[in-house]
TIRO-2110 file (N, C-alpha, C; in Angstrom, 1 decimal):
// TIRO-2110
-7.0, -11.4, 6.2, N, 1, A
-5.8, -11.6, 5.5, CA, 1, A
-5.4, -10.4, 4.8, C, 1, A
-5.6, -9.4, 5.2, N, 2, A
-5.2, -8.1, 4.3, CA, 2, A
-3.6, -7.9, 4.3, C, 2, A
-3.2, -7.8, 2.9, N, 3, A
-1.9, -7.5, 2.7, CA, 3, A
-1.6, -6.4, 2.1, C, 3, A
-0.9, -5.5, 2.7, N, 4, A
-0.4, -4.0, 2.2, CA, 4, A
1.1, -4.3, 1.6, C, 4, A
1.3, -3.9, 0.5, N, 5, A
2.7, -3.9, -0.2, CA, 5, A
2.9, -2.7, -0.7, C, 5, A
3.8, -2.0, -0.1, N, 6, A
4.4, -0.6, -0.6, CA, 6, A
5.6, -0.7, -1.3, C, 6, A
5.5, -0.6, -2.6, N, 7, A
6.7, -0.5, -3.8, CA, 7, A
6.9, 0.6, -3.9, C, 7, A
8.5, 1.0, -3.9, N, 8, A
8.9, 2.1, -4.0, CA, 8, A
10.3, 2.2, -4.8, C, 8, A
10.5, 3.4, -5.6, N, 9, A
11.7, 3.4, -6.1, CA, 9, A
13.0, 3.8, -5.2, C, 9, A
14.1, 3.1, -5.2, N, 10, A
14.9, 3.6, -4.2, CA, 10, A
15.5, 5.1, -4.0, C, 10, A
15.2, 6.0, -5.0, N, 11, A
15.4, 7.3, -4.8, CA, 11, A
14.6, 8.0, -3.7, C, 11, A
13.3, 7.2, -3.5, N, 12, A
12.4, 7.8, -2.5, CA, 12, A
13.0, 7.8, -1.0, C, 12, A
13.9, 6.9, -0.6, N, 13, A
14.6, 6.9, 0.5, CA, 13, A
15.2, 8.0, 1.1, C, 13, A
15.6, 8.9, 0.0, N, 14, A
16.5, 10.2, 0.0, CA, 14, A
15.3, 11.2, 0.7, C, 14, A
14.1, 11.1, 0.5, N, 15, A
13.2, 12.4, 0.9, CA, 15, A
12.1, 11.7, 1.7, C, 15, A
11.8, 10.5, 2.0, N, 16, A
10.6, 10.2, 2.7, CA, 16, A
11.2, 9.1, 3.6, C, 16, A
10.5, 9.2, 5.1, N, 17, A
10.8, 8.1, 6.1, CA, 17, A
9.9, 6.7, 5.8, C, 17, A
10.4, 6.0, 4.8, N, 18, A
9.8, 4.9, 4.5, CA, 18, A
9.2, 4.0, 5.5, C, 18, A
10.0, 3.7, 6.6, N, 19, A
9.5, 3.0, 7.9, CA, 19, A
8.3, 3.6, 8.4, C, 19, A
8.4, 4.8, 8.5, N, 20, A
7.4, 5.6, 9.4, CA, 20, A
6.1, 5.6, 8.4, C, 20, A
6.2, 5.9, 7.2, N, 21, A
5.2, 5.7, 6.1, CA, 21, A
4.5, 4.4, 6.5, C, 21, A
5.4, 3.3, 6.1, N, 22, A
4.6, 2.1, 6.4, CA, 22, A
3.8, 1.7, 7.6, C, 22, A
4.5, 2.3, 8.7, N, 23, A
3.8, 2.3, 10.0, CA, 23, A
2.5, 2.8, 10.1, C, 23, A
2.5, 4.2, 9.4, N, 24, A
1.2, 5.1, 9.5, CA, 24, A
0.2, 4.3, 8.4, C, 24, A
0.4, 3.9, 7.3, N, 25, A
-0.4, 3.4, 6.7, CA, 25, A
-0.9, 1.8, 7.0, C, 25, A
-0.2, 1.2, 8.0, N, 26, A
-0.5, 0.0, 8.6, CA, 26, A
-1.6, 0.5, 9.6, C, 26, A
-1.4, 1.8, 10.3, N, 27, A
-2.2, 2.0, 11.3, CA, 27, A
-3.8, 2.5, 10.8, C, 27, A
-3.5, 3.1, 9.6, N, 28, A
-5.0, 3.2, 8.8, CA, 28, A
-5.6, 1.9, 8.5, C, 28, A
-4.9, 0.8, 8.4, N, 29, A
-5.7, -0.7, 8.1, CA, 29, A
-6.3, -1.0, 9.6, C, 29, A
-5.6, -0.8, 10.5, N, 30, A
-6.0, -1.2, 12.0, CA, 30, A
-7.2, -0.2, 12.3, C, 30, A
-7.0, 1.1, 12.1, N, 31, A
-8.2, 1.8, 12.7, CA, 31, A
-9.4, 1.7, 11.8, C, 31, A
-9.5, 1.2, 10.6, N, 32, A
-10.4, 1.2, 9.6, CA, 32, A
-11.5, 0.2, 10.1, C, 32, A
-11.2, -0.7, 11.1, N, 33, A
-12.4, -1.6, 11.7, CA, 33, A
-12.8, -2.5, 10.6, C, 33, A
-12.2, -2.8, 9.6, N, 34, A
-12.7, -3.8, 8.6, CA, 34, A
-12.0, -5.0, 8.7, C, 34, A
-10.7, -5.1, 9.6, N, 35, A
-10.0, -6.5, 9.4, CA, 35, A
-9.8, -6.9, 11.0, C, 35, A
-9.6, -8.1, 11.1, N, 36, A
-9.0, -8.6, 12.4, CA, 36, A
-7.6, -8.3, 12.5, C, 36, A
-7.2, -7.3, 13.5, N, 37, A
-6.1, -6.6, 13.5, CA, 37, A
-4.9, -7.8, 13.4, C, 37, A
-4.8, -9.0, 14.1, N, 38, A
-3.9, -10.0, 13.9, CA, 38, A
-3.7, -10.3, 12.6, C, 38, A
-4.6, -10.0, 11.7, N, 39, A
-4.4, -10.7, 10.4, CA, 39, A
-3.7, -9.9, 9.4, C, 39, A
-3.7, -8.5, 9.8, N, 40, A
-3.0, -7.4, 8.8, CA, 40, A
-1.6, -7.5, 8.8, C, 40, A
-1.0, -7.5, 7.5, N, 41, A
0.4, -7.6, 7.0, CA, 41, A
0.8, -6.5, 6.3, C, 41, A
1.9, -5.8, 6.6, N, 42, A
2.1, -4.6, 5.8, CA, 42, A
3.6, -4.9, 5.7, C, 42, A
4.3, -4.6, 4.5, N, 43, A
5.6, -4.5, 4.2, CA, 43, A
5.9, -3.6, 3.0, C, 43, A
7.2, -3.4, 2.8, N, 44, A
7.5, -2.4, 1.7, CA, 44, A
8.7, -3.2, 1.0, C, 44, A
8.5, -2.8, -0.4, N, 45, A
9.7, -3.4, -1.2, CA, 45, A
10.4, -2.4, -2.0, C, 45, A
11.7, -2.1, -2.0, N, 46, A
12.5, -1.2, -2.6, CA, 46, A
12.7, -1.6, -4.0, C, 46, A
12.9, -0.7, -4.8, N, 47, A
13.3, -1.4, -6.3, CA, 47, A
14.4, -0.2, -6.5, C, 47, A
15.2, -0.9, -7.0, N, 48, A
16.6, -0.3, -7.6, CA, 48, A
16.6, -0.1, -9.0, C, 48, A
15.7, -0.8, -9.7, N, 49, A
15.5, -0.8, -11.3, CA, 49, A
14.1, -0.2, -11.7, C, 49, A
13.8, 0.7, -12.4, N, 50, A
12.5, 0.9, -12.6, CA, 50, A
12.6, 1.9, -13.9, C, 50, A
11.4, 2.1, -14.8, N, 51, A
11.0, 2.9, -15.9, CA, 51, A
9.8, 3.6, -15.6, C, 51, A
9.5, 4.8, -16.0, N, 52, A
8.2, 5.5, -16.0, CA, 52, A
8.2, 6.1, -17.2, C, 52, A
7.5, 5.7, -18.1, N, 53, A
7.3, 6.4, -19.6, CA, 53, A
8.6, 6.6, -20.1, C, 53, A
8.8, 8.0, -20.7, N, 54, A
9.8, 8.3, -21.4, CA, 54, A
10.8, 8.9, -20.2, C, 54, A
10.4, 9.1, -19.1, N, 55, A
11.2, 9.6, -18.1, CA, 55, A
12.2, 8.7, -17.5, C, 55, A
12.0, 7.6, -17.9, N, 56, A
12.8, 6.2, -17.3, CA, 56, A
13.1, 6.2, -16.0, C, 56, A
14.1, 6.3, -15.4, N, 57, A
14.4, 6.3, -14.1, CA, 57, A
14.6, 7.7, -13.4, C, 57, A
14.5, 8.8, -14.2, N, 58, A
14.6, 10.1, -13.8, CA, 58, A
13.7, 10.5, -12.9, C, 58, A
12.6, 9.9, -12.8, N, 59, A
11.5, 10.2, -11.9, CA, 59, A
11.0, 9.0, -10.9, C, 59, A
10.5, 9.2, -9.8, N, 60, A
10.3, 8.2, -8.6, CA, 60, A
8.8, 7.9, -8.7, C, 60, A
8.7, 6.9, -7.7, N, 61, A
7.2, 6.5, -7.5, CA, 61, A
7.0, 5.7, -6.3, C, 61, A
5.8, 5.7, -5.7, N, 62, A
5.6, 4.8, -4.6, CA, 62, A
4.0, 4.4, -5.0, C, 62, A
3.9, 2.9, -4.9, N, 63, A
2.7, 2.3, -5.4, CA, 63, A
2.2, 1.3, -4.3, C, 63, A
1.1, 1.4, -3.9, N, 64, A
0.5, 0.7, -2.8, CA, 64, A
-0.4, -0.6, -3.6, C, 64, A
0.1, -1.8, -3.2, N, 65, A
-0.8, -2.9, -3.5, CA, 65, A
-1.5, -3.2, -2.3, C, 65, A
-3.0, -3.3, -2.3, N, 66, A
-3.5, -3.8, -1.1, CA, 66, A
-4.4, -4.9, -1.7, C, 66, A
-4.4, -6.0, -1.0, N, 67, A
-5.2, -7.3, -1.2, CA, 67, A
-6.0, -7.7, -0.1, C, 67, A
-7.1, -8.0, -0.2, N, 68, A
-8.2, -8.4, 1.1, CA, 68, A
-8.9, -9.3, 0.6, C, 68, A
-9.3, -10.3, 1.5, N, 69, A
-10.6, -11.1, 1.2, CA, 69, A
-11.8, -10.6, 0.6, C, 69, A
-12.7, -11.0, -0.3, N, 70, A
-13.9, -10.5, -0.8, CA, 70, A
-14.8, -10.3, 0.3, C, 70, A
-15.8, -9.3, 0.2, N, 71, A
-16.7, -9.2, 1.3, CA, 71, A
-16.9, -7.8, 1.6, C, 71, A
-15.9, -6.7, 1.2, N, 72, A
-16.2, -5.5, 1.7, CA, 72, A
-17.0, -4.8, 0.3, C, 72, A
-17.8, -3.7, 0.6, N, 73, A
-18.5, -3.3, -0.4, CA, 73, A
-17.6, -1.9, -1.1, C, 73, A
-18.2, -1.4, -2.3, N, 74, A
-17.3, -0.6, -3.0, CA, 74, A
-17.2, 0.7, -2.0, C, 74, A
-18.1, 1.2, -1.6, N, 75, A
-17.7, 2.5, -0.5, CA, 75, A
-16.7, 2.2, 0.4, C, 75, A
-16.7, 0.9, 1.2, N, 76, A
-15.8, 0.7, 2.2, CA, 76, A
-14.2, 0.7, 1.2, C, 76, A
-14.2, 0.1, 0.3, N, 77, A
-12.9, 0.0, -0.3, CA, 77, A
-12.7, 1.5, -1.0, C, 77, A
-13.5, 2.3, -1.5, N, 78, A
-13.1, 3.6, -2.0, CA, 78, A
-12.6, 4.7, -0.5, C, 78, A
-13.2, 4.4, 0.5, N, 79, A
-12.9, 5.2, 1.8, CA, 79, A
-11.6, 4.7, 2.2, C, 79, A
-11.1, 3.4, 2.3, N, 80, A
-10.0, 3.0, 2.5, CA, 80, A
-8.8, 3.5, 1.7, C, 80, A
-9.3, 3.6, 0.2, N, 81, A
-8.1, 4.0, -0.6, CA, 81, A
-8.1, 5.5, -0.2, C, 81, A
-8.9, 6.3, 0.0, N, 82, A
-8.9, 7.7, 0.2, CA, 82, A
-8.1, 7.9, 1.5, C, 82, A
-8.1, 7.1, 2.6, N, 83, A
-7.5, 7.3, 3.9, CA, 83, A
-6.2, 7.0, 3.4, C, 83, A
-5.7, 6.0, 2.8, N, 84, A
-4.3, 5.4, 2.6, CA, 84, A
-3.7, 6.6, 1.7, C, 84, A
-4.4, 7.1, 0.8, N, 85, A
-3.8, 8.2, -0.3, CA, 85, A
-3.6, 9.4, 0.6, C, 85, A
-4.5, 9.8, 1.6, N, 86, A
-4.1, 10.9, 2.3, CA, 86, A
-3.0, 10.8, 3.1, C, 86, A
-2.6, 9.7, 3.8, N, 87, A
-1.3, 9.5, 4.4, CA, 87, A
-0.3, 9.5, 3.4, C, 87, A
-0.4, 8.9, 2.1, N, 88, A
0.8, 8.8, 1.4, CA, 88, A
0.8, 10.2, 0.6, C, 88, A
0.1, 10.9, 0.4, N, 89, A
0.2, 12.4, -0.3, CA, 89, A
0.9, 13.2, 0.6, C, 89, A
0.4, 13.0, 2.0, N, 90, A
1.0, 14.0, 3.0, CA, 90, A
2.6, 13.8, 3.4, C, 90, A
3.1, 12.4, 3.3, N, 91, A
4.3, 12.2, 3.8, CA, 91, A
5.3, 12.1, 2.6, C, 91, A
4.7, 11.8, 1.4, N, 92, A
5.3, 11.8, 0.2, CA, 92, A
5.0, 12.9, -0.9, C, 92, A
4.8, 14.1, -0.8, N, 93, A
4.5, 15.0, -1.8, CA, 93, A
5.5, 15.4, -2.5, C, 93, A
6.8, 14.9, -2.3, N, 94, A
7.9, 15.3, -3.2, CA, 94, A
8.0, 14.1, -4.3, C, 94, A
7.2, 13.0, -4.2, N, 95, A
7.5, 11.6, -5.1, CA, 95, A
6.6, 12.2, -6.2, C, 95, A
7.1, 11.8, -7.5, N, 96, A
6.7, 11.8, -8.8, CA, 96, A
5.1, 11.4, -9.0, C, 96, A
5.2, 10.0, -8.8, N, 97, A
3.9, 9.3, -9.0, CA, 97, A
3.7, 8.6, -7.7, C, 97, A
2.3, 8.7, -7.3, N, 98, A
1.7, 8.0, -5.9, CA, 98, A
0.4, 7.4, -6.7, C, 98, A
0.4, 6.0, -6.4, N, 99, A
-0.9, 5.3, -6.8, CA, 99, A
-1.2, 4.1, -5.8, C, 99, A
-2.6, 3.8, -5.8, N, 100, A
-3.0, 2.7, -5.1, CA, 100, A
-3.8, 1.9, -5.8, C, 100, A
-3.7, 0.4, -5.6, N, 101, A
-4.5, -0.4, -6.4, CA, 101, A
-5.0, -1.3, -4.9, C, 101, A
-6.5, -1.3, -4.7, N, 102, A
-6.9, -2.4, -4.0, CA, 102, A
-7.9, -3.5, -4.7, C, 102, A
-7.3, -4.8, -4.4, N, 103, A
-8.1, -5.9, -5.0, CA, 103, A
-8.7, -6.9, -4.0, C, 103, A
-9.5, -7.4, -4.5, N, 104, A
-10.5, -8.8, -3.5, CA, 104, A
-9.5, -10.1, -3.9, C, 104, A
-9.5, -10.9, -3.1, N, 105, A
-9.0, -12.2, -3.1, CA, 105, A
-10.2, -12.9, -3.0, C, 105, A
-10.3, -14.2, -3.6, N, 106, A
-11.3, -14.8, -3.7, CA, 106, A
-11.4, -15.8, -2.5, C, 106, A
-12.2, -15.7, -1.7, N, 107, A
-12.4, -16.4, -0.2, CA, 107, A
-12.4, -17.8, -0.6, C, 107, A
-13.0, -18.3, -1.8, N, 108, A
-13.1, -19.9, -1.9, CA, 108, A
-11.8, -20.4, -2.4, C, 108, A
-10.7, -19.5, -2.8, N, 109, A
-9.5, -20.1, -3.3, CA, 109, A
-8.3, -19.9, -2.1, C, 109, A
-8.6, -19.1, -1.2, N, 110, A
-7.6, -18.6, -0.3, CA, 110, A
-7.3, -19.6, 0.8, C, 110, A
-6.2, -19.8, 1.1, N, 111, A
-5.5, -21.2, 2.0, CA, 111, A
-4.8, -20.3, 3.0, C, 111, A
-5.0, -20.4, 4.3, N, 112, A
-4.0, -20.0, 5.5, CA, 112, A
-3.7, -21.1, 6.4, C, 112, A
-2.4, -21.2, 6.6, N, 113, A
-1.8, -22.1, 7.7, CA, 113, A
-1.1, -21.2, 8.9, C, 113, A
-1.4, -21.3, 9.9, N, 114, A
-0.7, -20.7, 11.2, CA, 114, A
0.0, -21.7, 11.9, C, 114, A
1.3, -21.8, 12.0, N, 115, A
2.1, -22.6, 12.8, CA, 115, A
2.4, -22.2, 14.1, C, 115, A
END
């Protein structure tokens, strides 16, 4: 049940192939071997309104939120974060702020239904 959400300011579209970036980040998750491939979900969310410190909306950002069921160790999560950032930094080196957050989801509280 890994979920990758790429959040980005609309100004990023001018310089970054966001669909290509999403596909490459998704591939990192597939290649990691940490997840069942059919359970990996990736999507992008463009924001038209944002503020960054005192720069307000004069600077842009890409932020990756990645959630997965608990069970991976810290080194696996750090390595995954490094690989995701490598792709992000390579393809979006003109974007002001690049950040990643990886979170564990509680297995005991997660519910999934496939129809």
